[in-house]
N, C-alpha and C positions, 0 to 999 in steps of 0.2 A: 709612257715617259721613258726616254733614254736614260741610262744610268752609267755612271763612271765614278771612279774614286771610291768614296765611302758611302755613296747613296744606295738606298734600298729601292728595288723596283716597286715595292708595294706602298708602304706608308711612311717609313721612317728614314730620317737622314742622320748622319753622324753629328755629334756635338763635341765641342771642346769647352771645358769650363775652367775658370780661374777666378781667384779672389782671395783677399786677405781679411780676416776678421780681427778687428782691433781688440787688444787685450785690456784696453783702458775703458772702463765703464763707470759712469757717474753713480750708478746704483740709486737712481731717483726714487723717492717714495711719495706717497700721497701728501705727507706732511710738508714736503718741500714745495708744493704747488699751492698758491693762495686761492685758486679758483674754486668755486662751489662744485663745478663739474669740468672734467677735462678728458681728452683722449688723444692718442697719437695712433694714426691708422695708416696701414700700407695697402694701397688700392689693388695692386697686382694679385696678392695672395689673400687679401681680406683680413690680414692678421692685425690684431690690436697689440701695439708695443708698449703702451702705457694707458692706464685708465684711472679715473677717479670719479665715482658716481656717474659713469658714462651713460646710464639709462634713466637718470632722473629728469623728469619733465620740468623744464624751466623756460621762461621767456628768453628769446634770442635776439631781440631788438633788430637793428638794421642788417644783421647777417641774413635776415629774411630775403633781402634783395638778391641774394644768390639765386634763389628760386625764381623770382620775378624776372631777372635778367635772362636766365636759362629759357624760360617760356617765351620771352620776347624774341630771342634768337631762333628758337624752334618754330615760331610763327612764320619766319621767313621774311624776305623783302625788307632788308634793313636800310635800304638807301632811297626809297621813294618818300619824298617830303609829304607831311600832312600837318594839319593844324591841331594843336593840343586841345583837349576838352577843357573849357574855361572853369568848370566847377571842380574837376578832378585835381587841378593844380593848386586849389585853395586849401592848403594843408600846413599844419604847424611843423616846426623842426627844421632839420637841415634841408638845403635846397640847391638845385643846380642853376636857379635863376630864371625859371620859366615865368612868363606873364601871359595874360589873356591875348589870344590872337597869334601867339608865337608859332612859327613853322619849324618843325624838327624832322629828323629821321630816326628810325629805330636805333641806328648806330649811335647817334647823339645821346639817346636815352640810356643806352648801355653804359656809356661813359659817365653820364649824369648820375646813375645809380651806384656804379662800382667805385668811382673816384671821390666826389664830394658827398656821396651818400644822399642824393636828393630824394626826399619824400615826394616832391612834385613829379620827378621823373618816374618814380614807381607807380604813382596813381595814374599818370598819363599813359604809361605802358599798359596798365591793367585795362583801362577803358578802350585803348586802341586794339588790344588783342581780343577782349571778350565782350565789350560793349558796356560793362558795368563792373564795379569792384566786387560785387557779390558773386557774379558768374565767374570772375577771375579767381576768387578764392576757391570755388569748386574745382576749377582746373588745377590750381596749386595742390590741392589735396589728392586729386586723382594722380597727378604726376608723382607726388610723394609716395603713394602706394606702389607705383611701378618701380620706383627706385628701391623700395624696401624700407622706407622710413616708417616703422610701425608705431612709434610713440610721438608722432608729430601731428599738429593740427594748425592750419593756417586760417587766419581771418582777414588780415590786412596785407596788401602788397608791399608796404613800406617797413613793417615791423613795429609801428607805433603800438603801444601797449593795449592789449585786450586780454581778459582773464582766460579766454578760450584759445589764445594764440600762444603756442608753445612748441618746443622740440627738445631734443636731448643732444648731448655732445656727440654721441655716436651717430645719430641720424644726420646731424649737420656735416659730419665727416663723409658720410655716404653721399650727401647732396653735393658737396664741394668736389668730390671725386668724379661724379657724373658731369657736373658743369665744366670741369677742366678738359673734358673730352672735346668740347666745342672750341675750335680754334679762335673764334672771335672773343669768347669769354676769356680764354687764357691770355690773349693778347692785351685786352683792356685791363683786366684786374692786375696784370703784372707791370703796367705802365705807371711811372711816377707822375706823369702829366700827359694830357692829350689835348690836341686842338679840335674843337667842335665848331659847327656852323649852324646856328639857329637864331631865331628872333623874328621880328616883324618890321622890315624884311630881315632875312637871315644875314648874319655877319660872323666872322671868325672870332673865336675867343678860346681861352685856355682853361682847363679844369685840372685841379691838383688832387692827387690821391691822398686820402687821410691815413693810409696804411704805412706807418713809419717802419714797420718790420722789413720792408723792401730794402732799406739801407742799413738796417741794424743787424740783420741775420744773414750769415753766409748762405747763399743759394736760395734765398726766399724768392718765390715767383708769384705771389699774391696771397690772400684772396679778398677778404672783406672784414671791415671793422663794424662795431655796433655799440650803441649806448642808449639806454633810457634809465630813468630813476628806478624803475621797478626791476629791470634786467641787470643793471650794473654794466660794467664794461664786458663786452663780448668780442671775441676775435676768432675768425676762421682763417687759417693760413696754409700754404703749401710750400714745400722746400725741396729742392733737387740737389743731390750731391752724388757724384760718381755714377750717374745714370739711374739713380733710384729716387723716386719722388715719394714723400710722406706728406700726410695731411694732419694738421694739429688744430684742435678746437678747445677753447676755454669759454665757459659761461660764468658770468658774475665773478670777474677776476680783477682785483685792484692792481695787480702787477703783471698784466698780460704780456707785455713785450718781453720782459725777462723770462717769464715762465715758458713762453714758446721757444726762446733761445735755448733754455736749459733742457726742455723736453726733446728738442731736435738733437742737441749734442749727445744726450743719453741714448736716444733711439738709433742714431746713425752709428754710434760706437758698437752697436750690437748687430749691425747689418753687414753681411758679406755679399757684395755684388758678384754674381756669377755671370760672366759673359759667355753667350752661346754662339758657337759657330756651326751653321747648318751644313757645312761641308760643300761638296760639289753636287749641284742639281742641274740636270739638263732636260730639254724637251725635244722630242722628235718633231721634225718639220717635213711636211709633205709638199711636193711641188717646188722644191728648191735644190740647188746643187749642194747646199749644206744639209747634212743629214740631221743635225740637231743644233740648238743654241743653248748656251749656258743660261741658267736662271739665277738671279741674285736678289738678295734682300738689301736695300740701301739704308735700312735703319739699324742702329746698334741695339741688339737684343740683350737685355739685362734681366736676370732673375734675382730678386732680393732675398737671399737666404738669411734667416734671423737666428740668433742665439746658437750658432755653431752647427745647426742642422744643414746637411748637404743633401738635397733631394735627388731622386732619380729623375734625370731629365730625358725627355724624348721629343723629337721633332717629327711631325707628320706632314708630309708634303701632299698638298691637294692640287692636282693638275690633271688635264686631259691626257689621254694616251699619246695624242699628237695634235699639232695645229697645222693649218694650211699657210703656205707662203702667200703674200709677203708678210714678214714679221719685222717690225721696226724696233730698234733699240729703245728700251723704256716701256714697251708694251707690257701691260699686266697680263701674265699668263696663268698664274695660280696663286697659291698662298701656302704658308707654312704655319702650322699650329704648334704651339709650345705646351708641353705637358710636364708638370712637376708632380711626382708621386701619383700619377694617374689622373690629375686634375688639370684641365686646360686653363692656362693663365694668360694666353694672348694669341692673336693671329696676325700675321704680317704678310704684306703683298710680296709676290715673287715677280720680278720683271726680267724681260729679255736683256741680256748683257750686250747683245750685238744684233745687227740686222741680218735677215735672211731674205734675199730678193727672190721673186718668182723666176723660175727657169724651166724650160722644157726638159723633162727627164723621161727616161724610158719607164715602162710599166714596172719593170723589176726594181729600178732605183726608187720609184715612188712608194714601194711597199715599206711599211714600218718594220722594225726589228721583230715585233711580235708576229706579223704576217709571214715574215721569212722563216721564223722558227716553226710556225704552223705548217708552212709548205714543206719544210724539211721532214717533219714528223709524219705528216699525214699524206704527203705526196701531192 
């Protein structure tokens, strides 16, 4: 890897950090939140910024559909139409409006679950993915284990009450953080409404999101509401401000909208966004009249430092010693890993900032800087 500026030839690149920590903090306490259980979670660091009974096992109602939607997305092929299972859609509660014989796509069902919270959409998804709701429940629990949801057990794809169907505020925060990594999930759950195309025969219609927090809370980007008589009002949400995303969960909360707003205001007041500049990174190019191309990361890299702690930041560049021409602008050449206090918190692609076309070059020109150094030392 060619180096210049502040780049290290081995693993690390220079960083520049900046940020301002607000001195105004709400000082939120458990007594201020009406939920039976609550948590504010920062996914990058895994830090819990607020908690109230975060590990208590409770019913979570239709927030269950976060898992069902994630599994449907991970099953793939969201755009091939199929006919819904006529028995699966015969279910009580909220609905996206499926009827026997309807033709849908997986993308339609994602919208049907995350916006109007359709129990019919959840059951149809389960049968479509696994063949039965029982087998789908097994898949849900397996995926929960992979996420690290240690105090969760799924029985139904919709969240309709069952004594053995439960989770915790903390586990649901882990689930939402995982689901938001899927672009389709993030797009759908953050939409106030969506046009879908289903029926027998399919036709266009609109679905509206039940999540009022999208318009009530600054920076809210989703995720999912829920309610049953046994679970009470449940809400899982995500909010982005100044490049930092937080996830908030309340279970059995009569005042969930305002509680989420208050918890976000409190948590964000304690966050200092640290913007990381990886400096100049370049890659050797063989077979071109350009000896190297600059590598850039086109994402804004933010580390969310909390409660005044400023970590030691390190960037580790992962790239080959050289690449062969031609190189096109935008080609992914390597990656940069971000470490805070020795723990990796993220990895970002490095792309060629310019093109390097193939050119006839002499054997001496074709050698990398390392080969030239070796020739000089060893003859």
